[in-house]
N, C-alpha and C positions, 0 to 999 in steps of 0.2 A: 771565495764566496759560495761556490758550489758545495764545499765541504761543510760550511756553517748551515746551509739550507738542509743538507742531508742529515746532519747531526740533529737539527731542530725537529725534523720529521721523525727521526728514530726515537728521540726522547718523548715526543708527543704520542706516538703509537704505543710505545712500551708502557707508559704510565696508564694508558687506557686499558691495556690488556691485563696489567697487574691489579687494576681496581676491581676486577670481577672476582678475585680470589680472596676478598676480605670477608667480613662478617655481615650479617643482615639481621635486622630487627623485624620479627614477624608480627604483622598487624592483620587480624582477621577481617575478611571482607564483610561479614555480617556480625553484628554484636550477638553474643550468646552462642555462636557456633564455633567450637574450638578447632584449631589447626593441630592435628595429631600427627606426629612424626615418630614412628617406631614405638608406639605406646606411650608417648610423652606429649602432654598438651604444651605446644610451643607458642601459644598466644602471648604476645607482648614479651617474648624472650629473645635472646641473642642466639642465632644459629650460625655455625661455622662449618664450611665445607659445602660443595655443590655436587649435584648429580642431576641427571636428566637425559633427554634424548640427544642433546648436542655434545655430550661428553662421551669419550670412548671408554672410560673406565668408571667404575662405581666407587665413590668414596662415601664412607659412613658419615653422615652429618653429626656434628657435636652440638647439643642443645644446652645452653647455660641459662638457668633460671626457670626451667619448665617444671611441671609437676606430673606425676604418674597418673595415668587414666586407667580406671578399672575396666577389665574386659567385658563385664556384664553390667549393663546400665541398671540403676535402681529405679525402676518404674513402679507405679502404684498397683501393678497387677501381678497375678500369679501365672507363670508359664511353667507347665510341667516339664518341658524340655530342658529347662535350666538345671534341673536336678535338685532344687532347693525346696524346702517345705514352705507353705504359705505363712505369711506373717500374722494373719488373723483369720478368724472364721470359727466355725463350730468344731468342737473337739470330739472326734469319733470315739465313743466308749462302747465296747461290746457288752451287752447285758449278759448276766449269767443264764445258763440253760434252764435252771429250775426256778425261774422267777414266776410270780403270779401274773397270768395273762389277763388283759382287759376283756370285758364281755364283747362278743361280736356285735357289729353294727347291724341295724335293721336293714332288710332288703329294700332296694329302691329301683324302680324301673319306670320308664316313660316311653310311650310310642305315639307315632303320628300316622295318619292315613289319609287317603283321598279317594273319592269315588265319584262317578257321574250321577246326575239326578235320575230319579225313577221316571220312566216314560209312562204316560197314561195307557190304559188298556186299549182304548179306541182313539185313534188320532182325530183331531178336530177337522181336518180336511180328509175326505175319503180318498182312497187310492185312485178310483176312477170317478171323478166328479161329473155331474150331468152337463150337457152342452149349454143349457140356459139356467141361470140362477135367478130365482124369483125373489124380488125385493119384498121386505115385510110391509104389511099394510100399516098405515098411520103416519107415514112420512119419514120417520127417522129423526135425527137431531135437528133442532131449531125449526122444525116444521117445513122442511124443504119439499116434502111430498104433497103438501096441501096446495090447493089452488090459490092463486093470488086473489086478494079481495077485489070486488067489482067496484070501481070508482065512478061508474056512470050513473049511479042512482041519483 
């Protein structure tokens, strides 16, 4: 009985350890983002061989059904560091040295400035005003200086 139990455990553990050596089908986590292995897009392809931190040796994975990925992405912009010429744009043509030059443009200039207001020659309030200021005769606005009417008549 002990031999049958030990044989069953041995068969069960051996099949589980051999199952990790098979092939895998790569399914990307996000749609539109490729899974690239050694320059090959392995999305929805069969990959054989394993490598990683848990393995003591490095085995080169074999990808079946993948397609090559270009090292430079074709974006819609021009990057001078890629070393290629732009796909569109103006064509630089050097004009000849003895060409007829256009007439020079007229001169144009504009300026702005700021300054303070001119001060009157004599200020409204003297530097040393008198101690008493005499009010003008006639009352001022709305007749406040006039005597009130006599209502006792």
